[in-house]
C-alpha positions as a printed NumPy array, in Angstrom:
array([[ 26.428, -18.969, -17.226],
       [ 27.859, -20.235, -13.744],
       [ 29.492, -18.009, -11.27 ],
       [ 33.373, -17.991, -11.086],
       [ 34.865, -21.296,  -9.877],
       [ 38.603, -21.756,  -9.017],
       [ 40.89 , -24.716,  -9.3  ],
       [ 44.158, -24.133,  -7.569],
       [ 47.085, -25.158,  -9.668],
       [ 50.829, -25.077,  -9.522],
       [ 52.436, -21.903, -10.85 ],
       [ 54.623, -24.192, -13.03 ],
       [ 53.769, -27.626, -14.183],
       [ 56.866, -28.922, -15.622],
       [ 58.794, -31.26 , -13.428],
       [ 61.818, -28.81 , -14.017],
       [ 60.138, -25.935, -12.437],
       [ 61.214, -25.328,  -9.035],
       [ 58.362, -22.973,  -8.078],
       [ 56.039, -24.917,  -6.104],
       [ 53.424, -22.033,  -5.423],
       [ 49.598, -22.384,  -6.52 ],
       [ 47.288, -19.842,  -7.722],
       [ 43.614, -19.912,  -8.422],
       [ 42.982, -20.639, -12.15 ],
       [ 39.169, -19.535, -13.159],
       [ 36.822, -22.185, -14.691],
       [ 33.019, -22.437, -15.486],
       [ 30.361, -25.042, -15.538],
       [ 27.293, -25.254, -17.498],
       [ 25.064, -28.314, -16.341],
       [ 21.597, -27.471, -17.551],
       [ 21.645, -30.393, -20.246],
       [ 23.881, -32.837, -18.602],
       [ 22.573, -36.265, -18.939],
       [ 23.394, -38.033, -15.791],
       [ 25.146, -40.376, -15.019],
       [ 27.129, -41.014, -18.386],
       [ 26.872, -37.778, -20.478],
       [ 29.886, -36.421, -22.019],
       [ 31.617, -33.497, -20.843],
       [ 32.621, -30.887, -23.172],
       [ 35.811, -28.827, -22.534],
       [ 35.715, -25.469, -23.913],
       [ 39.068, -24.099, -23.924],
       [ 39.613, -20.349, -23.471],
       [ 42.567, -18.623, -25.193],
       [ 44.213, -15.276, -25.185],
       [ 41.514, -13.109, -23.555],
       [ 39.749, -13.376, -20.104],
       [ 37.136, -15.883, -20.003],
       [ 33.683, -14.34 , -19.199],
       [ 31.687, -17.596, -18.844],
       [ 29.5  , -19.936, -20.736],
       [ 26.157, -18.315, -22.214],
       [ 23.077, -20.424, -21.407],
       [ 21.404, -19.449, -24.842],
       [ 20.565, -21.824, -27.443],
       [ 20.914, -21.398, -31.133],
       [ 19.255, -23.696, -33.464],
       [ 21.995, -25.871, -35.59 ],
       [ 19.952, -24.687, -38.849],
       [ 20.928, -21.095, -38.164],
       [ 24.499, -22.25 , -39.023],
       [ 23.895, -22.726, -42.713],
       [ 24.148, -18.875, -42.994],
       [ 27.94 , -19.281, -42.875],
       [ 27.866, -20.601, -46.247],
       [ 28.296, -18.198, -49.077],
       [ 25.355, -17.932, -51.251],
       [ 27.563, -18.309, -54.281],
       [ 30.722, -20.295, -53.756],
       [ 32.227, -18.863, -56.92 ],
       [ 32.184, -15.416, -55.355],
       [ 32.797, -15.682, -51.738],
       [ 33.024, -11.89 , -51.641],
       [ 29.102, -11.745, -51.564],
       [ 29.319, -13.46 , -48.27 ],
       [ 28.549, -10.865, -45.297],
       [ 27.903, -11.485, -41.756],
       [ 28.108,  -9.313, -38.632],
       [ 31.062,  -9.443, -36.356],
       [ 28.906,  -9.434, -33.05 ],
       [ 26.628, -12.041, -34.269],
       [ 29.617, -14.195, -35.08 ],
       [ 31.121, -13.621, -31.469],
       [ 27.574, -14.483, -30.094],
       [ 27.089, -17.582, -31.957],
       [ 30.673, -18.869, -31.148],
       [ 30.038, -18.438, -27.478],
       [ 26.773, -20.453, -27.828],
       [ 27.882, -23.096, -30.11 ],
       [ 29.066, -25.288, -27.307],
       [ 25.252, -25.111, -25.873],
       [ 23.905, -26.173, -29.308],
       [ 25.951, -29.417, -29.086],
       [ 25.563, -29.726, -25.322],
       [ 21.73 , -29.855, -25.783],
       [ 22.032, -32.378, -28.97 ],
       [ 24.118, -34.835, -26.71 ],
       [ 23.191, -34.358, -23.226],
       [ 26.723, -32.713, -22.355],
       [ 27.982, -30.737, -19.472],
       [ 30.106, -27.905, -20.518],
       [ 33.213, -26.829, -18.613],
       [ 35.494, -23.757, -19.575],
       [ 38.932, -23.239, -18.015],
       [ 40.466, -19.76 , -18.386],
       [ 43.947, -19.637, -19.77 ],
       [ 46.467, -18.979, -17.416],
       [ 47.598, -15.3  , -16.776],
       [ 44.542, -13.98 , -19.028],
       [ 41.71 , -12.411, -17.234],
       [ 41.43 , -13.278, -13.4  ],
       [ 43.842, -16.337, -13.614],
       [ 47.202, -14.555, -13.066],
       [ 49.872, -16.333, -11.022],
       [ 51.581, -13.102, -10.331],
       [ 50.589,  -9.412,  -8.905],
       [ 53.192,  -7.943, -11.628],
       [ 53.309,  -9.   , -15.257],
       [ 57.098,  -8.386, -15.686],
       [ 59.056, -10.213, -18.392],
       [ 60.429, -12.505, -15.526],
       [ 56.958, -13.362, -13.923],
       [ 55.887, -14.275, -17.551],
       [ 58.146, -17.45 , -17.772],
       [ 55.374, -19.681, -16.951],
       [ 52.874, -18.463, -19.935],
       [ 53.265, -20.982, -22.632],
       [ 51.125, -23.571, -24.329],
       [ 52.715, -26.561, -22.483],
       [ 51.834, -24.846, -19.119],
       [ 48.481, -24.289, -20.522],
       [ 48.048, -27.791, -21.432],
       [ 49.369, -28.885, -17.896],
       [ 46.545, -26.808, -16.428],
       [ 44.147, -28.753, -18.358],
       [ 45.585, -32.079, -17.707],
       [ 45.535, -31.216, -13.858],
       [ 41.597, -30.191, -14.216],
       [ 40.695, -33.259, -15.88 ],
       [ 42.485, -35.679, -13.446],
       [ 41.117, -33.821, -10.482],
       [ 37.724, -34.37 , -11.761],
       [ 37.392, -37.996, -10.765],
       [ 34.761, -38.368, -13.68 ],
       [ 34.619, -41.386, -15.887],
       [ 32.54 , -39.655, -18.237],
       [ 33.867, -39.096, -21.862],
       [ 35.595, -35.642, -22.23 ],
       [ 35.816, -33.847, -25.664],
       [ 37.964, -30.873, -26.231],
       [ 36.842, -27.862, -28.247],
       [ 38.827, -24.669, -29.189],
       [ 38.841, -21.954, -31.84 ],
       [ 42.02 , -20.381, -33.401],
       [ 44.983, -20.624, -31.054],
       [ 42.558, -22.512, -28.35 ],
       [ 41.712, -24.819, -31.46 ],
       [ 45.754, -25.617, -31.55 ],
       [ 45.307, -26.069, -27.599],
       [ 42.612, -28.507, -28.22 ],
       [ 44.401, -30.528, -30.994],
       [ 47.661, -30.373, -28.857],
       [ 45.921, -31.662, -25.583],
       [ 44.218, -34.507, -27.473],
       [ 47.819, -35.346, -28.886],
       [ 49.739, -35.144, -25.406],
       [ 46.907, -36.598, -23.338],
       [ 44.909, -39.26 , -25.441],
       [ 44.249, -41.008, -22.359],
       [ 41.779, -38.244, -20.868],
       [ 39.754, -37.218, -24.06 ],
       [ 37.697, -39.054, -26.487],
       [ 38.295, -36.544, -29.119],
       [ 39.043, -32.976, -30.193],
       [ 37.275, -30.281, -32.404],
       [ 40.117, -27.773, -33.569],
       [ 38.549, -25.064, -35.631],
       [ 40.965, -23.007, -37.395],
       [ 43.683, -24.477, -35.085],
       [ 47.006, -22.721, -35.601],
       [ 48.98 , -25.659, -34.96 ],
       [ 51.839, -24.642, -37.11 ],
       [ 54.222, -22.101, -35.494],
       [ 55.358, -19.668, -38.421],
       [ 58.091, -17.326, -38.279],
       [ 57.635, -15.379, -41.549],
       [ 53.867, -15.653, -41.977],
       [ 53.383, -14.214, -45.514],
       [ 50.664, -16.25 , -46.551],
       [ 48.337, -14.492, -44.201],
       [ 48.851, -11.526, -46.448],
       [ 48.723, -13.484, -49.593],
       [ 45.312, -14.799, -48.501],
       [ 43.796, -11.245, -47.926],
       [ 44.861, -10.172, -51.387],
       [ 43.337, -13.59 , -52.764],
       [ 39.987, -12.886, -50.799],
       [ 39.763,  -9.277, -52.103],
       [ 39.928,  -9.849, -55.634],
       [ 41.995,  -8.1  , -58.197],
       [ 40.16 ,  -4.87 , -58.133],
       [ 39.913,  -4.255, -54.357],
       [ 43.494,  -5.573, -53.952],
       [ 44.96 ,  -3.122, -56.375],
       [ 43.126,  -0.338, -54.522],
       [ 44.539,  -1.215, -50.807],
       [ 47.862,  -1.684, -52.597],
       [ 47.827,   2.023, -53.816],
       [ 46.523,   3.15 , -50.375],
       [ 49.57 ,   1.402, -48.814],
       [ 51.883,   3.36 , -51.225],
       [ 50.259,   6.784, -50.501],
       [ 50.352,   6.06 , -46.858],
       [ 54.199,   5.508, -46.948],
       [ 54.857,   8.428, -49.022],
       [ 52.684,  10.625, -46.529],
       [ 54.336,   9.115, -43.604],
       [ 57.775,  10.468, -44.753],
       [ 56.363,  14.098, -45.417],
       [ 53.9  ,  14.905, -42.609],
       [ 53.59 ,  11.865, -40.138],
       [ 51.75 ,  13.64 , -37.612],
       [ 48.963,  14.899, -39.988],
       [ 48.715,  11.413, -41.445],
       [ 48.256,   9.591, -38.084],
       [ 45.899,  12.313, -36.942],
       [ 43.962,  11.551, -39.991],
       [ 43.433,   7.968, -38.824],
       [ 42.651,   8.935, -35.239],
       [ 45.937,   7.266, -34.237],
       [ 48.347,  10.099, -33.24 ],
       [ 49.327,   8.339, -30.096],
       [ 51.191,   5.454, -32.062],
       [ 54.74 ,   7.139, -32.344],
       [ 56.308,   4.167, -33.85 ],
       [ 55.763,   4.052, -37.522],
       [ 55.488,   0.163, -37.5  ],
       [ 52.898,   0.16 , -34.977],
       [ 50.802,   2.606, -37.083],
       [ 51.232,   0.688, -40.48 ],
       [ 50.394,  -2.734, -38.456],
       [ 47.214,  -0.952, -37.172],
       [ 46.306,   0.035, -40.974],
       [ 47.189,  -3.503, -42.063],
       [ 45.142,  -5.156, -39.33 ],
       [ 41.839,  -2.847, -40.282],
       [ 42.108,  -4.287, -43.762],
       [ 42.549,  -8.05 , -42.447],
       [ 39.364,  -7.786, -40.326],
       [ 37.061,  -7.036, -43.334],
       [ 37.843, -10.562, -44.831],
       [ 38.864, -12.537, -41.649],
       [ 35.405, -11.703, -40.25 ],
       [ 33.175, -12.177, -43.21 ],
       [ 32.553,  -8.472, -44.282],
       [ 34.584,  -7.65 , -47.311],
       [ 31.911,  -5.443, -48.796],
       [ 32.472,  -3.205, -45.734],
       [ 35.893,  -2.339, -47.033],
       [ 35.887,  -2.958, -50.824],
       [ 32.721,  -1.488, -51.731],
       [ 33.759,   2.095, -50.563],
       [ 37.488,   1.931, -51.244],
       [ 36.542,   0.965, -55.292],
       [ 33.954,   3.571, -55.235],
       [ 36.512,   6.129, -54.113],
       [ 38.783,   5.147, -56.738],
       [ 36.27 ,   5.117, -59.501],
       [ 35.198,   8.526, -58.469],
       [ 38.701,   9.876, -58.375],
       [ 38.566,  10.638, -54.492],
       [ 41.533,  10.871, -52.056],
       [ 42.015,   7.008, -51.237],
       [ 43.906,   7.486, -48.192],
       [ 41.011,   9.775, -46.967],
       [ 38.544,   7.098, -47.917],
       [ 40.634,   4.303, -46.044],
       [ 40.711,   6.568, -43.067],
       [ 36.963,   6.868, -42.871],
       [ 36.677,   3.208, -43.011],
       [ 39.307,   2.672, -40.266],
       [ 37.571,   5.171, -37.972],
       [ 33.773,   4.064, -38.777],
       [ 34.055,   0.494, -38.952],
       [ 37.331,  -0.976, -37.678],
       [ 37.435,   1.137, -34.545],
       [ 33.8  ,   2.108, -34.53 ],
       [ 31.651,  -0.753, -35.438],
       [ 34.472,  -3.59 , -34.886],
       [ 35.629,  -2.147, -31.772],
       [ 39.118,  -2.137, -32.16 ],
       [ 41.534,  -0.261, -29.667],
       [ 44.28 ,   1.85 , -31.083],
       [ 46.124,   1.277, -27.98 ],
       [ 46.615,  -2.116, -28.724],
       [ 49.171,  -1.295, -31.106],
       [ 50.961,   1.308, -28.833],
       [ 54.077,  -0.371, -27.64 ],
       [ 54.021,   1.871, -24.522],
       [ 50.712,   0.103, -23.81 ],
       [ 52.298,  -3.398, -24.363],
       [ 55.026,  -2.384, -21.775],
       [ 52.363,  -1.943, -19.029],
       [ 53.208,  -4.949, -16.476],
       [ 49.974,  -4.003, -14.019],
       [ 47.682,  -6.89 , -13.597],
       [ 44.728,  -4.57 , -13.57 ],
       [ 42.643,  -3.654, -16.665],
       [ 43.052,  -5.405, -19.992],
       [ 46.044,  -7.28 , -19.939],
       [ 45.634,  -9.62 , -22.834],
       [ 47.813,  -7.546, -25.622],
       [ 50.89 ,  -7.797, -23.494],
       [ 50.3  , -11.554, -22.768],
       [ 49.641, -12.66 , -26.223],
       [ 52.39 , -10.725, -27.539],
       [ 54.667, -12.5  , -25.062],
       [ 53.463, -15.853, -26.495],
       [ 54.094, -14.554, -29.969],
       [ 57.406, -13.232, -28.973],
       [ 58.497, -16.685, -27.411],
       [ 56.838, -19.325, -28.845],
       [ 54.585, -19.467, -32.239],
       [ 55.592, -16.08 , -33.937],
       [ 52.78 , -15.929, -36.572],
       [ 54.654, -12.739, -37.55 ],
       [ 52.528, -11.292, -40.624],
       [ 54.994,  -9.945, -42.678],
       [ 54.632,  -8.647, -46.203],
       [ 55.397, -11.004, -49.078],
       [ 58.554, -10.087, -51.17 ],
       [ 56.262,  -9.303, -54.206],
       [ 52.721,  -8.174, -54.8  ],
       [ 52.013,  -7.279, -51.013],
       [ 48.921,  -5.354, -49.388],
       [ 50.406,  -4.493, -46.05 ],
       [ 53.627,  -2.159, -45.972],
       [ 56.964,  -3.707, -46.924],
       [ 58.106,  -2.085, -43.637],
       [ 56.511,  -4.737, -41.717],
       [ 58.951,  -7.291, -42.2  ],
       [ 61.648,  -9.288, -40.412],
       [ 64.042,  -9.791, -43.333],
       [ 65.35 ,  -6.452, -44.065],
       [ 66.164,  -3.25 , -42.282],
       [ 62.771,  -3.138, -40.775],
       [ 62.522,  -5.909, -38.406],
       [ 59.128,  -4.771, -36.88 ],
       [ 58.281,  -7.735, -34.965],
       [ 61.772,  -8.469, -33.383],
       [ 62.299,  -4.734, -32.478],
       [ 58.755,  -5.035, -30.599],
       [ 59.92 ,  -8.214, -28.959],
       [ 63.061,  -6.528, -27.784],
       [ 61.639,  -2.908, -26.834],
       [ 58.674,  -4.618, -24.907],
       [ 60.082,  -7.643, -23.037],
       [ 63.838,  -7.125, -23.208],
       [ 66.835,  -9.115, -24.687],
       [ 66.58 , -12.973, -25.25 ],
       [ 62.941, -13.216, -25.899],
       [ 62.876, -14.945, -29.378],
       [ 60.371, -17.278, -30.958],
       [ 61.697, -20.794, -31.345],
       [ 59.058, -21.87 , -33.98 ],
       [ 61.579, -25.121, -34.9  ],
       [ 61.142, -26.124, -31.289],
       [ 57.651, -25.478, -31.031],
       [ 56.654, -27.29 , -34.318],
       [ 59.325, -30.437, -33.31 ],
       [ 57.315, -30.782, -29.935],
       [ 53.773, -30.543, -31.514],
       [ 54.37 , -31.774, -34.873],
       [ 53.256, -28.726, -36.854],
       [ 50.649, -29.827, -39.533],
       [ 52.221, -33.255, -39.166],
       [ 50.518, -33.71 , -35.788],
       [ 50.067, -37.237, -34.993],
       [ 47.249, -36.994, -32.63 ],
       [ 44.157, -39.35 , -33.36 ],
       [ 40.502, -38.377, -33.289],
       [ 40.732, -34.829, -33.882],
       [ 38.611, -32.813, -36.247],
       [ 40.008, -29.702, -38.091],
       [ 37.836, -27.325, -39.486],
       [ 39.042, -24.425, -41.505],
       [ 37.083, -21.559, -43.325],
       [ 38.202, -21.253, -47.028],
       [ 38.857, -17.41 , -46.744],
       [ 40.356, -17.492, -43.209],
       [ 43.915, -16.282, -43.706],
       [ 44.561, -18.237, -40.535],
       [ 44.072, -21.542, -42.232],
       [ 47.474, -21.351, -43.587],
       [ 48.964, -22.214, -39.997],
       [ 46.264, -24.77 , -39.534],
       [ 45.947, -28.453, -40.743],
       [ 44.053, -28.619, -44.143],
       [ 44.592, -32.057, -45.414],
       [ 43.851, -35.169, -43.764],
       [ 46.953, -37.445, -43.419],
       [ 46.056, -40.956, -44.781],
       [ 47.809, -42.937, -41.963],
       [ 46.009, -40.616, -39.19 ],
       [ 42.657, -41.32 , -37.376],
       [ 41.919, -37.322, -37.623],
       [ 40.235, -35.789, -40.391],
       [ 40.055, -32.174, -41.791],
       [ 36.997, -30.723, -42.764],
       [ 37.17 , -27.545, -45.338],
       [ 34.333, -25.073, -45.035],
       [ 32.862, -23.085, -47.749],
       [ 32.786, -19.897, -45.372],
       [ 34.769, -16.957, -45.436],
       [ 35.322, -16.673, -41.361],
       [ 37.198, -18.219, -38.58 ],
       [ 34.325, -20.537, -37.497],
       [ 33.119, -23.769, -38.927],
       [ 29.863, -25.145, -40.375],
       [ 27.822, -26.664, -37.53 ],
       [ 26.072, -29.22 , -39.315],
       [ 29.223, -30.833, -40.351],
       [ 30.673, -30.731, -37.088],
       [ 27.334, -32.227, -35.636],
       [ 28.074, -35.227, -38.067],
       [ 31.578, -35.488, -37.004],
       [ 31.118, -35.49 , -33.317],
       [ 29.162, -38.539, -32.582],
       [ 31.691, -40.731, -34.192],
       [ 34.302, -39.525, -31.567],
       [ 32.221, -39.653, -28.633]])
């Protein structure tokens, strides 16, 4: 991992921006495998968190075959540790760097980590936090490099969308893009997210989780304090925050490929006639908070109001992007939902809109129509973009899953449960773009 480097960029990149101040945006370089003088340069886009550098470990491509299920007819048999997934995501660029003799450059997203243009994260100061401004910084970094080497862009999830969008908007600067689980479609009512969780859970587990939600809603009206204390979340005074916390706890088991961590104990508890709410509370505290490392404070709107730059600011920053640009409001479908119907935008419980107003004030609203017009949504017109999506990843419903016949881009469906792609397929695709 290289030491911190900084490129000084304008606070605002648009020609319409009147703020001409500059700030230091952190980036890293990894050159151990770089083939001089004409080796490619891989730009690894950091997203909605601090960018801690580029690991110099190597992982054999053959290890990534473990991302496939051992029985594609029963994806619930797939199990993979979250910590190892994160480790291999960080090292994935080095696998390809070694294979292609590439340098790796990683730029921290503006506002996140140590790349804040302001000393306070008030709503007014967040006006330069957007995907467009992030792409402007990437454009400036590549233009200043003065290198004629081919640049290839990588990203996963929101950075995956940035990777595709950068190739779309600046095709003259890159030779191609890998957009893994790239959420290129801004969605207001993202009901497909919950529907995918139900599909991935299977009928038996889904029914148990729906029963848990029913009992939780009943107990919430009778003894709110006792219920929230049971889950170790007494500080979540707003019921919607608490219900969102419980919904995410279930999601993570499927999104990161560990369905048995949730479904097995819950189904066993049901068969044994045990209290399902107690059983779910055990899973939340031991796995979601304990093993996975979730922080209850992430769901606390009081925490999201904190405008200090010190500490973990990613929660407030990402919610601002959600509230102002992309939405991805994970709401309960009208019928057969797992998450509580009180997490909604359509009825009396307008949880997401209330959060946006409470945390950021009046006038902050996600114009998803404008976002999708600007980038094209799933009809993105960029060329030489490889989209990859896990078959059980709920975020795939905001990504491009079908190749367009009139486009030079391609979609690679992956027989995997999680948010990352099969490296063997990617290693076959990348040389065609370099």
